[in-house]
ZAMARGU-4260 file (C-alpha; in steps of 0.2 Angstrom, whole numbers, plus 5000, padded with zeros to 4 digits):
<rodrens>
0) 4999/5000/4998 | 5006/5017/4996 | 5012/5027/5011 | 5021/5042/5011 | 5036/5034/5019
5) 5035/5027/5001 | 5033/5040/4989 | 5051/5049/5001 | 5060/5037/4999 | 5059/5034/4978
10) 5074/5037/4968 | 5075/5054/4961 | 5067/5050/4942 | 5078/5049/4928 | 5069/5061/4918
15) 5077/5074/4932 | 5094/5078/4922 | 5107/5091/4935 | 5123/5099/4925 | 5134/5114/4932
20) 5138/5128/4917 | 5156/5122/4919 | 5151/5103/4910 | 5140/5111/4898 | 5152/5123/4891
25) 5166/5108/4893 | 5152/5098/4881 | 5149/5114/4869 | 5166/5117/4867 | 5171/5098/4863
30) 5157/5098/4849 | 5162/5116/4843 | 5179/5110/4840 | 5175/5095/4830 | 5166/5102/4820
35) 5177/5117/4816 | 5192/5103/4812 | 5179/5093/4801 | 5177/5110/4791 | 5195/5113/4790
40) 5197/5125/4805 | 5209/5124/4820 | 5201/5133/4833 | 5209/5123/4849 | 5219/5137/4854
45) 5208/5153/4850 | 5193/5146/4860 | 5198/5148/4876 | 5205/5163/4874 | 5198/5177/4888
50) 5185/5189/4877 | 5186/5180/4861 | 5169/5181/4853 | 5169/5164/4850 | 5172/5158/4867
55) 5160/5172/4874 | 5146/5164/4863 | 5148/5146/4869 | 5146/5152/4886 | 5132/5162/4883
60) 5126/5144/4875 | 5133/5133/4891 | 5120/5145/4902 | 5105/5145/4890 | 5108/5126/4890
65) 5110/5123/4909 | 5092/5137/4910 | 5082/5124/4898 | 5086/5109/4907 | 5082/5117/4924
70) 5066/5119/4916 | 5063/5103/4913 | 5067/5099/4929 | 5054/5109/4936 | 5041/5104/4923
75) 5044/5086/4927 | 5043/5087/4948 | 5028/5099/4944 | 5020/5084/4940 | 5025/5071/4951
80) 5018/5070/4970 | 5033/5070/4979 | 5042/5087/4971 | 5027/5097/4966 | 5023/5111/4977
85) 5011/5127/4978 | 4997/5129/4964 | 5006/5112/4955 | 5004/5102/4970 | 4985/5109/4972
90) 4983/5102/4957 | 4988/5084/4956 | 4979/5084/4972 | 4963/5091/4966 | 4963/5075/4952
95) 4961/5065/4968 | 4948/5076/4977 | 4959/5084/4988 | 4956/5101/4990 | 4969/5111/5002
100) 4962/5118/5016 | 4966/5136/5021 | 4981/5140/5029 | 4986/5121/5024 | 5006/5117/5022
105) 5013/5110/5005 | 5020/5094/5016 | 5003/5092/5024 | 4993/5091/5006 | 5006/5080/5000
110) 5002/5069/5016 | 4984/5068/5013 | 4983/5067/4995 | 4993/5050/5000 | 4979/5045/5008
115) 4967/5049/4998 | 4973/5038/4985 | 4978/5023/4997 | 4961/5024/5005 | 4949/5027/4991
120) 4951/5009/4984 | 4941/5002/4999 | 4930/5013/5006 | 4929/5010/5027 | 4950/5008/5027
125) 4958/5015/5039 | 4965/5027/5029 | 4949/5031/5022 | 4942/5037/5037 | 4960/5047/5040
130) 4957/5054/5024 | 4943/5062/5029 | 4944/5066/5048 | 4962/5076/5040 | 4951/5084/5029
135) 4940/5091/5043 | 4953/5101/5050 | 4970/5109/5049 | 4970/5110/5067 | 4972/5089/5065
140) 4988/5083/5068 | 4987/5067/5066 | 4973/5052/5068 | 4971/5034/5072 | 4959/5024/5065
145) 4953/5006/5075 | 4941/4992/5077 | 4934/4986/5091 | 4933/4969/5091 | 4925/4960/5076
150) 4910/4971/5078 | 4905/4987/5068 | 4912/4999/5079 | 4926/5010/5075 | 4935/5022/5085
155) 4944/5038/5077 | 4956/5046/5090 | 4962/5062/5087 | 4978/5072/5090 | 4978/5094/5089
160) 4990/5103/5083 | 4986/5117/5096 | 4983/5114/5114 | 4998/5102/5117 | 4989/5090/5106
165) 4972/5091/5118 | 4957/5093/5105 | 4945/5102/5109 | 4925/5100/5109 | 4924/5111/5092
170) 4937/5099/5081 | 4931/5082/5087 | 4912/5090/5082 | 4923/5096/5066 | 4928/5078/5065
175) 4914/5067/5067 | 4903/5078/5057 | 4916/5074/5042 | 4918/5054/5045 | 4899/5055/5048
180) 4893/5059/5030 | 4886/5047/5020 | 4898/5048/5006 | 4912/5045/5019 | 4904/5030/5034
185) 4901/5014/5025 | 4884/5010/5033 | 4890/4994/5043 | 4900/5005/5054 | 4897/5012/5068
190) 4910/5028/5072 | 4917/5037/5089 | 4927/5052/5089 | 4938/5053/5105 | 4954/5062/5111
195) 4970/5054/5105 | 4978/5058/5122 | 4971/5046/5133 | 4985/5045/5146 | 4987/5059/5158
200) 5005/5061/5167 | 5007/5070/5182 | 5026/5075/5184 | 5036/5080/5201 | 5055/5087/5199
205) 5069/5094/5211 | 5077/5106/5203 | 5096/5112/5209 | 5104/5127/5197 | 5122/5132/5191
210) 5127/5148/5202 | 5125/5160/5190 | 5110/5152/5180 | 5096/5168/5181 | 5080/5161/5190
215) 5070/5163/5173 | 5078/5146/5168 | 5069/5137/5179 | 5052/5147/5179 | 5055/5141/5159
220) 5058/5125/5163 | 5039/5119/5163 | 5033/5128/5149 | 5047/5120/5138 | 5043/5102/5144
225) 5026/5103/5138 | 5031/5110/5122 | 5044/5097/5120 | 5031/5083/5123 | 5020/5094/5110
230) 5033/5094/5095 | 5040/5076/5099 | 5026/5068/5105 | 5012/5058/5095 | 5003/5044/5094
235) 5013/5028/5099 | 5024/5039/5108 | 5031/5032/5125 | 5035/5045/5139 | 5050/5040/5149
240) 5057/5046/5165 | 5075/5048/5158 | 5063/5057/5141 | 5055/5069/5156 | 5074/5071/5164
245) 5083/5076/5148 | 5071/5091/5145 | 5072/5096/5162 | 5092/5096/5163 | 5094/5112/5150
250) 5109/5122/5150 | 5111/5129/5167 | 5102/5117/5178 | 5115/5107/5187 | 5104/5094/5195
255) 5086/5084/5191 | 5079/5073/5204 | 5063/5067/5197 | 5051/5061/5209 | 5036/5056/5197
260) 5032/5049/5188 | 5038/5032/5195 | 5040/5021/5181 | 5039/5024/5161 | 5023/5027/5154
265) 5020/5015/5139 | 5005/5016/5127 | 4997/5007/5112 | 5000/5016/5094 | 4982/5023/5094
270) 4985/5034/5110 | 4996/5049/5115 | 5000/5056/5133 | 4998/5073/5140 | 5003/5080/5155
275) 4993/5084/5169 | 5000/5093/5186 | 5020/5097/5184 | 5026/5103/5200 | 5045/5109/5200
280) 5052/5113/5215 | 5067/5126/5216 | 5079/5117/5229 | 5093/5130/5228 | 5111/5129/5218
285) 5124/5118/5215 | 5140/5115/5208
</rodrens>
């Protein structure tokens, strides 16, 4: 099945040819010398002279060849999903009934197009519902789709781009409205849309600063850790004690003693961790 990693792993197509101006000039000079020799002209010593009109003309030809090749390369890339961007990508996506959302970046539109391609072959597949969820709002960062048992119950877990991953009621409602459409939901499926952040972890730690570290470093630790989880975490991300310590051990912090959690938090692939209370205690300074 096609996915984004498969697309990104493809080699550059053979139609794309890259050359330098120096290489193009050398090739043109070689052809020119051969043609001149065939006509009884010896230009081997003249053609390399600085300021020689013939040399200048060949340089112009080489420069234009590089421009032509670049234009051809751009035209080829504009028709390939892995390379296209901007309006070119929008036209490719439209072929698969994917319309760019307001504020949507190329990488996200490309990923949705891949989902649309892989999911359209069988209605009700994981990619089918994922594509619908991503289409609901640009605020959808990631989606997990799974079936409960062997029955018709489908769960769609949503991770948000904002609010540290926690989707609000409006986002969940937007996704639910999209996946419940008659053109999306398979008749036999019963769909429930829920937050992917099913595990809440409270953090408590004692912090020691270096002698010259300003208190602003300590004051910023909680926000830095929450943002780090939003950036690096996601579906299936296990929140380990070592990861938490590494995010608190920023420059200027001498020591971190993590009191909670006492064990690593291991979660399923379709779930995400969110931070609950964060209690950081300033214990003084040390070397």
